C-alpha positions in Angstrom: 141.3 78.3 100.8 137.5 77.9 101.0 135.2 80.6 99.7 133.7 83.2 102.0 129.9 82.8 102.0 127.1 85.3 102.4 126.8 88.5 104.5 125.0 89.8 107.5 122.2 92.3 107.4 123.0 96.0 108.0 123.8 97.9 110.1 127.4 96.9 110.9 129.2 97.2 114.3 132.7 98.7 115.0 134.5 99.4 118.2 134.2 102.8 119.9 137.9 103.5 119.1 137.4 102.6 115.4 134.3 104.8 115.2 136.3 107.7 116.6 139.0 107.2 114.0 136.5 107.1 111.2 134.7 110.3 112.3 138.0 112.2 112.5 138.6 111.4 108.9 135.0 112.3 108.0 135.6 115.8 109.4 138.6 116.4 107.3 136.9 115.2 104.1 133.8 117.3 104.7 136.0 120.4 105.0 137.5 119.6 101.6 134.0 119.0 100.1 132.9 122.3 101.5 135.6 124.0 99.5 134.8 122.0 96.5 131.1 123.0 96.6 132.1 126.7 96.9 134.6 126.4 94.0 132.0 124.7 91.7 129.5 127.5 92.3 131.9 130.1 91.0 133.8 128.3 88.3 133.5 129.7 84.8 133.5 126.2 83.4 131.0 124.7 85.8 128.7 122.7 83.4 131.5 121.9 81.0 133.7 120.6 83.7 131.0 118.3 85.2 130.4 116.8 81.8 134.1 116.0 81.3 134.4 114.6 84.9 131.4 112.4 84.3 133.1 111.0 81.3 136.3 110.5 83.2 134.4 108.6 86.0 132.7 106.4 83.4 136.0 105.5 81.9 137.7 104.7 85.3 134.7 102.7 86.6 134.7 100.4 83.6 138.5 100.1 83.7 138.1 98.5 87.1 136.1 95.8 85.3 139.0 95.2 82.8 138.3 97.5 79.8 141.3 99.1 78.2 139.5 102.2 76.8 141.0 105.6 77.7 139.6 109.1 78.2 141.1 110.1 74.8 139.5 107.1 73.1 136.1 108.3 74.3 136.6 111.8 73.0 138.0 110.7 69.7 135.2 108.2 69.0 132.3 110.4 70.3 131.1 111.3 66.8 131.8 107.9 65.1 128.8 105.8 64.0 130.5 102.4 64.4 132.1 102.5 67.9 134.0 99.7 69.6 132.2 97.6 72.2 134.4 99.0 75.0 133.5 102.6 74.0 129.8 101.7 73.9 130.1 100.1 77.3 131.5 103.3 78.8 128.7 105.3 77.1 126.2 102.9 78.6 127.7 103.6 82.1 127.6 107.4 81.4 124.0 107.2 80.3 123.0 105.2 83.4 124.8 107.6 85.6 123.2 110.7 83.9 119.8 109.1 84.2 120.3 108.4 87.9 121.4 112.0 88.5 118.3 113.3 86.8 116.1 111.0 88.9 117.8 112.1 92.1 117.4 115.8 91.1 113.7 115.0 90.5 113.3 113.9 94.1 113.3 110.2 93.5 114.8 108.1 96.3 117.3 105.4 95.8 115.1 102.3 95.5 114.9 98.9 94.0 112.9 100.3 91.1 115.5 103.0 90.4 118.4 100.5 90.7 116.8 98.1 88.3 115.9 100.8 85.8 119.5 102.1 85.8 120.9 98.6 85.5 118.9 98.1 82.3 120.5 101.1 80.8 124.0 100.1 82.1 123.7 96.6 80.5 122.5 97.9 77.1 123.8 97.0 73.7 127.3 95.7 73.1 128.0 95.3 76.8 130.2 92.4 78.1 128.4 89.8 80.3 124.9 88.6 80.5 122.4 91.2 79.1 119.4 89.0 78.7 118.4 89.7 82.3 119.3 93.4 82.3 117.3 95.2 85.0 116.3 92.0 86.8 117.7 90.5 89.9 119.4 87.1 89.4 117.4 83.9 89.8 120.4 81.6 90.2 123.4 81.4 92.4 126.5 83.3 91.3 130.0 83.6 92.6 133.2 85.7 92.4 136.5 84.0 91.6 139.4 83.6 89.1 137.7 80.9 87.0 134.3 79.8 85.9 134.2 77.0 88.5 132.4 77.6 91.8 135.0 75.4 93.4 137.6 78.1 92.8 135.4 81.0 94.1 136.7 83.5 96.6 133.2 84.6 97.5 129.8 83.0 97.1 127.0 85.6 97.6 123.6 85.0 99.2 121.1 82.8 97.4 118.8 84.3 94.8 115.8 83.7 97.1 117.3 86.0 99.8 118.0 89.0 97.5 114.6 90.6 98.1 115.0 90.7 101.9 118.6 91.9 101.7 117.8 94.7 99.2 114.9 95.8 101.4 117.3 96.0 104.3 119.8 98.0 102.2 117.1 100.3 100.8 115.8 101.3 104.2 119.4 101.9 105.4 120.2 104.1 102.4 117.1 106.2 103.0 117.6 106.6 106.8 114.4 104.7 107.7 114.2 102.2 110.5 113.5 98.6 109.7 112.9 95.5 111.8 115.9 93.8 110.2 118.2 96.4 111.9 117.9 95.0 115.4 121.3 94.5 116.8 122.7 95.0 120.3 126.3 96.2 120.5 128.2 95.9 123.7 129.5 98.8 125.8 132.7 99.1 123.7 131.0 99.0 120.3 129.1 101.4 118.1 126.3 100.6 115.7 126.8 102.4 112.4 123.1 102.6 111.8 120.9 104.4 109.2 121.5 107.8 110.9 125.3 107.6 110.6 127.3 110.2 108.6 126.6 110.1 104.9 130.3 109.3 104.0 130.3 106.3 106.3 126.8 105.2 105.0 128.0 105.5 101.4 131.0 103.2 102.2 128.7 100.7 103.8 126.1 100.9 101.1 128.6 100.3 98.3 130.2 97.3 100.0 126.8 95.8 101.0 125.4 96.1 97.4 128.5 94.6 95.9 128.2 91.7 98.5 124.6 91.1 97.8 125.6 90.9 94.1 122.0 91.1 93.0 122.5 91.0 89.2 124.2 88.4 87.1 126.5 91.0 85.7 127.3 94.7 86.1 127.2 94.8 89.9 130.5 96.6 90.3 129.6 99.4 87.9 126.1 99.7 89.3 127.5 99.9 92.8 129.9 102.7 91.9 127.0 104.7 90.3 125.2 104.4 93.6 128.1 106.1 95.4 127.5 109.3 93.3 123.8 109.1 93.7 123.9 108.6 97.5 126.1 111.6 98.1 123.8 113.7 96.0 120.6 112.4 97.7 121.8 113.3 101.1 123.1 116.7 100.1 126.7 116.1 100.8 127.7 117.8 97.5 125.8 120.2 95.3 127.0 118.9 91.9 127.3 115.3 90.7 131.1 115.1 91.0 131.7 112.7 93.9 133.7 110.3 91.6 135.8 107.9 93.6 136.4 105.3 90.8 139.7 106.7 89.8 141.1 106.3 93.3 139.6 102.8 93.6 141.1 101.8 90.2 144.6 102.8 91.4 144.4 100.2 94.2 142.2 97.6 92.6 143.6 94.6 94.4 143.2 96.3 97.8 139.8 97.4 96.9 138.6 93.9 96.1 140.4 92.4 99.1 138.8 94.8 101.6 135.4 94.3 100.0 135.8 90.6 100.6 136.7 91.3 104.2 133.3 92.6 105.1 131.7 89.3 104.0 131.0 86.1 105.9 130.3 85.6 109.6 133.1 87.8 110.9 133.1 91.0 108.8 135.9 93.6 109.1 133.9 96.8 108.4 136.5 99.2 109.9 139.2 98.3 107.4 136.9 98.7 104.4 135.3 102.0 105.6 138.8 103.4 106.5 140.1 102.6 103.0 137.0 104.1 101.4 137.4 107.3 103.4 141.0 107.6 102.4 140.0 107.2 98.7 137.4 110.0 99.2 140.0 112.2 100.8 142.4 111.8 97.9 139.5 112.3 95.4 138.4 115.6 97.0 142.0 116.9 97.0 142.5 115.8 93.4 139.2 117.4 92.3 140.1 120.7 93.9 143.4 120.7 92.1 141.8 119.9 88.8 139.1 122.5 89.3 141.6 125.2 90.2 143.8 124.3 87.1 140.9 124.2 84.7 139.3 127.4 85.9 142.7 129.2 85.7 143.2 127.8 82.1 139.7 129.1 81.1 140.2 132.5 82.6 143.7 132.9 81.1 142.3 132.0 77.7 139.5 134.6 78.1 142.2 137.2 79.0 144.3 136.3 76.0 141.3 136.6 73.7 140.4 139.9 75.4 137.0 140.3 73.6 134.1 140.8 76.0 131.1 139.6 73.9 132.7 137.9 70.9 131.6 134.5 69.7 135.2 133.3 70.2 134.7 133.4 73.9 131.9 130.9 73.6 133.9 128.7 71.2 136.8 128.7 73.7 134.6 127.6 76.6 132.9 125.0 74.4 136.3 123.3 74.0 136.0 122.6 77.8 132.9 120.5 77.1 134.4 118.8 74.1 138.3 119.0 73.9 138.3 117.3 70.5 136.0 119.3 68.2 135.3 120.0 64.5 134.1 123.2 62.8 130.7 121.6 62.2 130.3 120.6 65.8 130.9 124.1 67.0 128.6 125.4 64.3 125.8 123.1 65.4 126.4 123.5 69.2 126.5 127.4 69.1 124.0 127.8 66.2 126.5 129.9 64.2 127.5 129.6 60.6 130.3 127.3 59.5 132.5 130.2 58.4 132.1 131.9 61.8 132.9 128.7 63.6 136.0 128.1 61.5 137.2 131.7 61.9 136.9 131.5 65.7 138.7 128.1 66.0 141.5 129.3 63.8 141.9 132.4 65.9 142.2 130.2 69.0 144.9 128.2 67.1 146.7 131.5 66.3 146.6 132.4 70.1 148.2 129.0 70.9 145.1 128.1 73.0 144.2 125.0 70.9 145.9 122.9 68.2 144.6 121.7 64.8 145.4 118.7 62.7 147.0 120.4 59.8 147.4 117.2 57.8 143.7 117.2 56.9 142.1 119.5 54.3 138.5 118.7 55.4 136.9 117.9 58.8 139.9 119.1 60.7 140.1 118.2 64.3 140.8 121.0 66.9 142.2 119.9 70.3 142.4 121.6 73.7 145.4 119.7 74.9 146.0 121.9 77.9 142.6 120.8 79.2 143.2 117.1 78.5 146.5 117.3 80.4 144.7 118.7 83.5 142.0 116.0 83.3 
């Protein structure tokens, strides 16, 4: 089978019936996201939860690219000086995502400059792939396929000389601004999914188009999934940076890649891709609500069990939701309390069966909130 080549400019066109089906799904997802926004505002573990979910997203997004690192690996290696390359790669992803969130919160739009700056962080030290051109669009032809031979490619992206015009087209689309390249004339039975379409549909389109432009030599998949989070924040879909779809995409990796390839070439199937992406968003929102409910209940039950209104032990308990694997010194440093106070509070939590401790060690004992890890 010959490789699919290139892509069309945005915006895409679907049939009227397909558009109706997509918008029906959008309505259901937005109802779930409304509940998620409300729950996040009132959760007792708001900031701690977001930090853990950001880590989980970073793990899942890099796993799509073939890493074997797990969530537990990341927690366990967090304080080590010499970390594995895969753990460092996940940390690079998390740093790029965190920087992007800060920039969006600061009012910066999603732009070529922002994307290139985040890519430079993403492709930092000890990252697989070509890092010499981190933050720079490719200057040569690349391809996607099972081998290193272009003859075996399943997809050959646009030429390097076309990247600028395609990224401009995408940038205007993302930021809901009209552009001369948008000119298309759908027939009476078709709908143009233009720059004013619903944010969920636009995010699906943006991600697929970015992946298909494939502007960098490496890191396009991870960068494209970071953009999903940033785009939903920029348009105000969700109040907190928790729109993490990578877990759902990773579960159906083959379908994910097949449908991405389907929007490429001269006869793109945008409906199948957007429909798949919306289903992933629906499952993600439901899963996030279940996690948040379980984690909030766990935190509240723990506080009830402790039954001390203003004791330091309450703060130590909630800190384990930010860092489920923790030492006495880490608690001491984080809460600015003495080592003895930190140790006493952690041991009290162990006595209450809220956390566990590695009893085989005499020094630098590790305390673990396994109930939280199970929920995550």
